[in-house]
C-alpha positions as CSV (number, residue, x, y, z in Angstrom):
1,X,-8.3,-7.7,-10.8
2,X,-7.2,-4.2,-9.7
3,X,-6.0,-5.7,-6.4
4,X,-3.8,-8.2,-8.2
5,X,-2.3,-5.5,-10.4
6,X,-1.6,-3.3,-7.4
7,X,0.2,-6.2,-5.7
8,X,2.3,-6.9,-8.8
9,X,3.2,-3.2,-9.0
10,X,4.2,-3.2,-5.3
11,X,6.3,-6.3,-5.8
12,X,8.1,-4.6,-8.7
13,X,8.7,-1.5,-6.6
14,X,10.0,-3.5,-3.7
15,X,12.3,-5.5,-6.0
16,X,13.6,-2.3,-7.6
17,X,14.1,-0.7,-4.2
18,X,16.0,-3.7,-3.0
19,X,18.3,-3.6,-6.1
20,X,18.9,0.1,-5.7
21,X,19.8,-0.3,-2.0
22,X,22.4,-2.9,-2.8
23,X,23.7,-1.4,-6.1
24,X,25.4,1.6,-4.3
25,X,27.3,-0.6,-1.9
26,X,30.0,-3.2,-2.4
27,X,28.4,-6.5,-3.5
28,X,27.2,-8.7,-0.7
29,X,28.1,-12.4,-0.7
30,X,25.4,-14.6,-2.1
31,X,22.7,-15.8,0.2
32,X,22.2,-19.5,0.9
33,X,19.2,-21.0,-1.0
34,X,17.0,-21.0,2.2
35,X,18.1,-17.5,3.0
36,X,17.3,-16.3,-0.5
37,X,13.8,-17.8,-0.3
38,X,13.2,-16.2,3.1
39,X,14.6,-12.8,2.0
40,X,12.3,-12.7,-1.1
41,X,9.4,-13.9,1.1
42,X,9.9,-11.1,3.6
43,X,10.3,-8.4,1.0
44,X,7.1,-9.6,-0.7
45,X,4.9,-10.0,2.4
46,X,5.9,-7.3,5.0
47,X,3.3,-4.6,5.4
48,X,4.4,-1.0,5.4
49,X,4.0,-0.9,9.2
50,X,6.2,-4.0,9.6
51,X,8.8,-2.5,7.3
52,X,8.9,0.7,9.3
53,X,9.2,-1.2,12.5
54,X,12.2,-3.2,11.1
55,X,13.8,0.0,10.0
56,X,13.4,1.5,13.4
57,X,14.8,-1.6,15.1
58,X,17.8,-1.5,12.7
59,X,18.9,1.9,13.9
60,X,22.3,1.9,15.5
61,X,21.8,2.1,19.3
62,X,23.4,0.7,22.4
63,X,20.3,-1.5,22.9
64,X,20.8,-3.2,19.6
65,X,17.1,-3.8,19.3
66,X,17.2,-5.8,16.1
67,X,19.6,-8.3,17.7
68,X,17.3,-8.5,20.7
69,X,14.4,-9.3,18.4
70,X,16.4,-12.0,16.7
71,X,17.4,-13.5,20.0
72,X,13.7,-13.7,21.0
73,X,12.8,-15.3,17.7
74,X,15.5,-17.9,18.0
75,X,14.4,-18.7,21.6
76,X,10.8,-19.2,20.3
77,X,12.1,-21.4,17.5
78,X,14.2,-23.5,19.9
79,X,11.3,-24.0,22.3
80,X,9.0,-25.0,19.5
81,X,11.6,-27.6,18.3
82,X,11.9,-29.0,21.8
83,X,8.2,-29.2,22.2
84,X,7.9,-31.2,18.9
85,X,10.4,-33.8,20.1
């Protein structure tokens, strides 16, 4: 029971943090339904270490590491799609 309560509290904190992060900036355009679902899923399931890694990858640098990560993920997705055909 305590574990469930802790998870609910963490989810509330994540939701509040996400709202605070966007409230100071100009409003973002609305996400598509699938994007909204994926966004909420990631916010609710990423571990602290995964969150830290994403933050580090998002730092502005000539390597554009987050973009490199997304390129790899898209490549894996496309290979999987071809394999299923």
